[in-house]
C-alpha positions as CSV (number, residue, x, y, z in Angstrom):
1,M,2.0,-26.4,31.4
2,K,-1.5,-27.9,31.3
3,S,-4.1,-26.6,29.2
4,K,-7.7,-27.5,28.0
5,A,-8.3,-27.8,24.2
6,V,-10.7,-28.7,21.3
7,V,-9.0,-31.8,19.7
8,F,-9.8,-33.6,16.6
9,T,-8.4,-37.1,17.7
10,E,-9.4,-38.8,14.3
11,P,-11.2,-38.1,11.5
12,G,-14.8,-36.8,12.4
13,V,-14.1,-37.2,16.1
14,V,-14.1,-33.9,18.4
15,A,-13.1,-34.1,22.1
16,F,-12.4,-31.4,24.8
17,Q,-9.6,-32.5,26.8
18,D,-6.4,-31.8,28.8
19,V,-3.4,-31.0,26.6
20,E,0.4,-30.1,27.3
21,C,1.8,-26.7,26.2
22,P,5.5,-25.7,26.5
23,E,6.3,-23.2,29.5
24,P,6.1,-19.7,28.3
25,G,9.2,-18.1,27.2
26,P,10.5,-14.4,27.3
27,G,8.8,-13.6,23.9
28,D,5.3,-15.1,24.8
29,V,2.3,-14.0,26.7
30,V,-0.2,-16.4,28.2
31,I,-4.0,-15.7,27.6
32,E,-7.2,-16.8,29.6
33,V,-9.4,-17.3,26.6
34,T,-13.2,-16.0,26.9
35,H,-14.3,-16.9,23.2
36,S,-13.2,-18.7,20.1
37,W,-14.8,-18.5,16.8
38,I,-14.9,-21.8,14.8
39,S,-14.0,-21.5,11.2
40,N,-16.6,-23.9,9.8
41,G,-14.9,-24.6,6.5
42,T,-11.2,-24.7,7.2
43,E,-11.7,-26.4,10.4
44,G,-14.4,-28.8,8.8
45,S,-12.0,-29.9,6.3
46,F,-9.0,-30.7,8.8
47,L,-11.8,-32.5,10.8
48,R,-12.2,-34.7,7.5
49,G,-8.7,-35.3,7.1
50,E,-8.4,-33.3,3.8
51,R,-5.7,-31.0,4.9
52,I,-2.5,-31.4,6.7
53,E,-1.6,-27.7,7.4
54,G,-2.8,-24.4,6.3
55,D,-4.1,-24.8,2.7
56,V,-1.8,-28.0,2.0
57,A,-4.4,-30.6,1.0
58,Y,-3.9,-34.2,2.3
59,R,-2.7,-36.7,-0.4
60,P,-2.4,-40.5,-0.1
61,G,1.2,-41.0,1.4
62,D,1.2,-37.9,3.6
63,P,1.4,-38.4,7.5
64,W,-2.2,-38.7,9.1
65,P,-3.0,-35.2,10.4
66,F,-4.2,-36.5,13.9
67,P,-4.4,-35.6,16.8
68,I,-4.8,-31.8,16.2
69,V,-5.8,-28.9,18.2
70,A,-8.7,-27.3,16.2
71,G,-9.0,-23.6,14.9
72,Y,-7.0,-20.5,14.8
73,Q,-8.5,-17.6,16.6
74,K,-9.7,-16.5,19.7
75,V,-10.1,-13.5,22.4
76,G,-9.2,-13.4,26.2
77,R,-7.4,-11.6,28.8
78,I,-3.5,-11.6,29.3
79,T,-2.3,-13.3,32.5
80,W,1.6,-13.5,32.3
81,I,3.8,-11.5,30.0
82,G,7.5,-12.4,29.0
83,S,10.4,-10.3,29.9
84,E,11.2,-9.3,26.1
85,V,7.3,-8.5,25.3
86,E,6.6,-4.8,25.1
87,G,3.2,-3.1,24.6
88,F,0.8,-5.5,26.5
89,S,-0.4,-5.3,30.0
90,I,-1.8,-7.8,32.6
91,G,-5.7,-8.1,32.2
92,Q,-5.7,-6.6,28.7
93,N,-8.3,-7.9,26.3
94,V,-6.7,-9.4,23.2
95,F,-7.0,-11.2,19.9
96,A,-4.7,-14.1,19.5
97,V,-4.1,-16.4,16.6
98,M,-2.0,-19.8,17.1
99,S,-0.8,-20.9,20.3
100,K,2.0,-23.6,21.3
101,I,1.2,-27.1,21.9
102,N,3.0,-30.4,22.5
103,G,2.3,-33.7,21.6
104,M,0.1,-33.2,18.5
105,F,0.5,-33.4,14.9
106,D,0.8,-29.6,14.5
107,R,2.4,-27.8,17.4
108,N,0.1,-24.9,17.2
109,G,-3.7,-24.6,17.4
110,G,-6.5,-22.3,18.2
111,H,-9.1,-23.5,20.6
112,I,-6.9,-23.9,23.7
113,S,-6.6,-22.1,27.1
114,P,-4.6,-21.0,28.8
115,S,-2.9,-20.2,25.5
116,V,1.1,-19.7,25.3
117,C,1.3,-17.4,22.3
118,P,4.2,-15.6,20.7
119,A,3.6,-11.9,21.1
120,S,3.8,-11.5,17.3
121,Q,0.3,-13.4,17.1
122,V,-1.3,-11.1,19.8
123,F,-3.3,-8.0,19.0
124,A,-4.5,-5.6,21.6
125,L,-8.2,-4.8,21.2
126,P,-9.7,-1.2,21.1
127,E,-10.6,0.1,24.8
128,G,-14.3,-0.8,25.6
129,A,-15.0,-3.0,22.8
130,D,-17.2,-6.1,22.6
131,P,-14.3,-8.9,22.6
132,V,-16.7,-11.3,20.8
133,A,-17.1,-9.1,17.7
134,Y,-13.2,-9.6,17.1
135,S,-13.1,-13.5,17.9
136,G,-13.2,-14.6,14.6
137,L,-10.5,-11.9,13.2
138,V,-8.6,-14.1,11.2
139,L,-11.6,-15.3,9.0
140,T,-12.8,-11.8,8.9
141,Q,-9.4,-10.8,7.6
142,V,-9.9,-13.2,4.5
143,G,-13.1,-11.4,3.8
144,Y,-11.4,-8.1,3.9
145,N,-8.5,-9.1,2.0
146,C,-11.2,-10.6,-0.7
147,G,-12.6,-6.8,-0.9
148,M,-9.4,-5.0,-1.0
149,R,-6.8,-7.1,-3.0
150,P,-8.2,-6.8,-6.4
151,R,-8.1,-4.1,-8.9
152,L,-11.2,-2.2,-8.8
153,K,-12.5,1.3,-9.4
154,P,-15.5,2.8,-7.7
155,G,-18.7,2.1,-9.5
156,E,-17.3,-1.1,-11.1
157,V,-19.2,-4.5,-10.6
158,A,-17.9,-7.2,-8.1
159,V,-19.8,-10.2,-7.7
160,V,-19.4,-12.5,-4.6
161,V,-20.5,-16.1,-5.0
162,G,-21.2,-17.7,-1.7
163,D,-23.1,-16.6,1.3
164,G,-21.0,-17.7,4.2
165,M,-19.1,-15.7,6.3
166,V,-16.1,-14.9,4.1
167,G,-18.7,-14.2,1.2
168,L,-20.5,-11.9,3.4
169,W,-17.5,-10.0,4.8
170,A,-16.1,-9.8,1.3
171,A,-19.2,-8.0,0.0
172,Q,-19.0,-5.6,3.0
173,S,-15.5,-4.8,2.0
174,L,-16.2,-4.3,-1.6
175,V,-19.2,-1.8,-0.7
176,Q,-16.6,0.4,1.1
177,R,-14.5,0.4,-1.9
178,G,-17.6,1.8,-3.8
179,A,-18.1,-1.0,-6.1
180,Y,-21.5,-2.2,-7.3
181,V,-21.8,-5.4,-5.6
182,V,-23.6,-8.5,-6.5
183,L,-23.9,-11.4,-3.6
184,V,-25.3,-14.6,-5.1
185,W,-26.1,-17.9,-3.4
186,R,-28.6,-20.2,-1.7
187,H,-30.0,-19.1,1.7
188,D,-32.4,-16.2,2.2
189,D,-31.6,-15.7,5.8
190,R,-28.0,-15.3,5.0
191,L,-28.3,-13.0,2.1
192,D,-30.7,-10.7,4.4
193,L,-27.5,-10.3,6.5
194,F,-26.1,-8.3,3.5
195,K,-27.6,-4.9,4.3
196,T,-28.0,-3.6,0.6
197,T,-29.1,-0.3,-1.0
198,E,-30.3,0.6,-4.4
199,R,-26.8,0.4,-5.8
200,H,-26.2,-3.3,-4.7
201,L,-28.0,-6.9,-5.4
202,K,-28.5,-9.9,-3.5
203,I,-29.8,-13.1,-5.5
204,K,-31.0,-16.3,-4.4
205,A,-29.6,-18.9,-6.8
206,Q,-31.9,-20.9,-9.0
207,T,-29.1,-22.9,-10.5
208,P,-26.2,-24.6,-9.2
209,T,-24.2,-21.5,-9.8
210,G,-26.5,-18.6,-10.1
211,A,-24.7,-17.2,-13.2
212,R,-27.9,-17.1,-15.3
213,Q,-29.8,-14.8,-12.9
214,V,-26.8,-12.4,-12.7
215,R,-26.3,-12.3,-16.1
216,E,-29.9,-11.3,-16.4
217,M,-29.7,-8.8,-13.9
218,L,-26.4,-6.8,-15.1
219,E,-26.1,-4.5,-17.9
220,G,-22.3,-4.1,-18.0
221,P,-19.3,-6.6,-17.5
222,V,-18.0,-7.9,-14.3
223,E,-14.6,-6.4,-13.1
224,V,-14.3,-8.8,-10.1
225,M,-15.6,-12.2,-9.1
226,V,-15.2,-13.6,-5.9
227,D,-15.4,-17.3,-5.3
228,T,-15.8,-18.3,-1.6
229,V,-17.2,-21.6,-2.3
230,G,-14.3,-23.3,-4.1
231,S,-16.0,-24.6,-7.5
232,M,-14.4,-25.0,-10.9
233,D,-18.1,-24.9,-12.2
234,I,-18.4,-21.5,-10.7
235,L,-15.3,-20.2,-12.4
236,R,-16.4,-21.4,-15.7
237,A,-19.9,-20.2,-15.4
238,Y,-18.9,-16.6,-14.6
239,L,-16.1,-16.3,-17.0
240,P,-17.9,-15.1,-20.0
241,M,-19.5,-12.2,-18.0
242,M,-16.0,-11.0,-16.9
243,R,-14.3,-7.9,-18.5
244,R,-11.0,-8.6,-20.4
245,G,-8.3,-8.3,-17.8
246,G,-10.8,-8.7,-14.9
247,T,-9.9,-10.5,-11.5
248,I,-11.2,-13.6,-10.1
249,V,-10.6,-13.7,-6.4
250,S,-10.2,-17.5,-4.9
251,A,-11.2,-17.9,-1.4
252,G,-12.5,-21.4,-1.6
253,F,-10.7,-24.8,-1.1
254,Y,-10.7,-26.9,-4.1
255,G,-10.3,-30.3,-2.5
256,T,-7.5,-32.5,-2.3
257,E,-6.7,-32.2,-6.0
258,D,-6.5,-28.6,-5.8
259,R,-6.4,-28.0,-9.6
260,I,-7.5,-24.6,-11.6
261,P,-6.4,-25.0,-15.2
262,L,-4.9,-21.4,-16.0
263,Q,-4.9,-22.0,-19.9
264,Y,-8.7,-22.0,-19.8
265,F,-8.5,-18.2,-18.3
266,R,-5.5,-17.1,-20.6
267,N,-7.3,-15.8,-23.6
268,Q,-9.3,-13.3,-21.2
269,E,-6.3,-12.1,-19.4
270,I,-7.9,-12.9,-16.2
271,G,-6.0,-12.2,-13.2
272,F,-6.2,-14.5,-10.0
273,D,-6.0,-13.5,-6.3
274,L,-5.5,-16.1,-3.9
275,V,-6.3,-14.5,-0.5
276,S,-6.8,-17.3,2.3
277,G,-3.5,-16.5,4.0
278,M,-2.9,-13.9,6.6
279,T,-0.4,-11.2,7.5
280,R,0.0,-9.1,10.8
281,E,-0.5,-6.0,8.8
282,R,-3.8,-7.1,7.4
283,L,-5.0,-8.3,10.8
284,E,-4.4,-4.8,12.1
285,E,-6.3,-3.3,9.0
286,T,-9.1,-5.7,9.8
287,L,-9.4,-4.7,13.2
288,A,-9.2,-1.1,12.5
289,F,-11.9,-1.6,9.7
290,L,-14.2,-3.3,12.6
291,A,-13.4,-0.5,15.2
292,A,-14.6,2.1,12.6
293,G,-17.8,0.4,11.8
294,K,-16.8,-0.5,8.2
295,M,-17.2,-4.2,8.7
296,E,-19.9,-6.0,11.0
297,T,-19.5,-9.3,12.8
298,L,-21.9,-10.0,15.6
299,S,-24.9,-10.3,13.4
300,L,-23.2,-13.4,11.5
301,I,-23.1,-15.1,14.9
302,T,-26.1,-17.7,14.9
303,H,-25.2,-20.1,17.5
304,R,-22.8,-20.1,20.9
305,F,-21.8,-23.2,23.0
306,P,-20.0,-23.8,26.2
307,V,-16.7,-24.9,25.0
308,E,-17.0,-28.3,26.9
309,K,-20.1,-28.8,24.3
310,A,-17.7,-28.4,21.3
311,A,-18.6,-31.7,19.9
312,E,-22.3,-30.7,19.9
313,A,-21.3,-27.6,17.9
314,W,-19.5,-29.8,15.4
315,D,-22.5,-31.9,15.1
316,L,-24.7,-29.1,14.4
317,I,-22.3,-27.9,11.8
318,R,-22.2,-31.0,10.1
319,S,-25.9,-32.1,10.1
320,R,-27.1,-28.7,9.0
321,K,-30.2,-29.2,10.5
322,D,-30.5,-25.6,11.8
323,N,-29.0,-22.6,9.8
324,V,-25.5,-22.6,10.9
325,L,-23.2,-19.5,10.1
326,G,-21.1,-18.1,13.0
327,V,-20.5,-20.5,15.8
328,V,-18.6,-19.2,19.1
329,L,-17.3,-21.2,21.7
330,D,-17.6,-19.7,25.3
331,W,-14.8,-20.4,27.6
């Protein structure tokens, strides 16, 4: 079966090209994609050759992870349903995660249409919903997970470091839990997307971590610190502010060495939540959260490109010539 896909052919090279997919089977659905949302951080590290699978960092001696179909999230309409699949209908708007591909380093990918998807990777969208709002659902779910996983009581302090998409969604989720949320990082326009009330703070960092300013603004200890950047300097800087027995939520990528010295945090009995994966249950919960208006996605989209210009989208993301946050490819 022939499809079109966004392919990382080698480090730093993005192509929109024909690919081969396996013929759909009885447990699959075929989706005509309408929109796919780029994951700037995760896909960027794959494009640089820093990962070989999921959060598995590339190390010398590993197989070179190219070519690979980029991404892992999209929305579209069902055009075919396997004989063993129930609960879906032709023409239905759905969200889908990974799709089957032949001839690539990884036999699954995201930015591809038509997409052959196992039914377990497909989720019905609410009737009448704007599909674009759900096209980044896996990434949105990471932000949801950042807010929902840690131990936290209403009114306790949660600091989110990083004003990218995951940071903003983490802050939204923590607000829904009744936390006193502090969002800190470097971009005024992104911080402005966090709609605070008098119960919450957003702080533009004047130092590499922003910790000094946060310390000056807070009276009590920090119960939860969410690191969406992936920096040991951040973990060290915020540790003195944390309550004994508090939680660090790690949603960043710590590079190819991927080392966090747990002994450093043991004396304060700090717990770690590692939240960058996904489950079907959590995707369903996030979808329901969005449908109920408890999280917002469309305001985080700063750029949209025809999928044929995916290489231009990546040039913009990498050059940082413009403020780039959410980037959606239109099929």
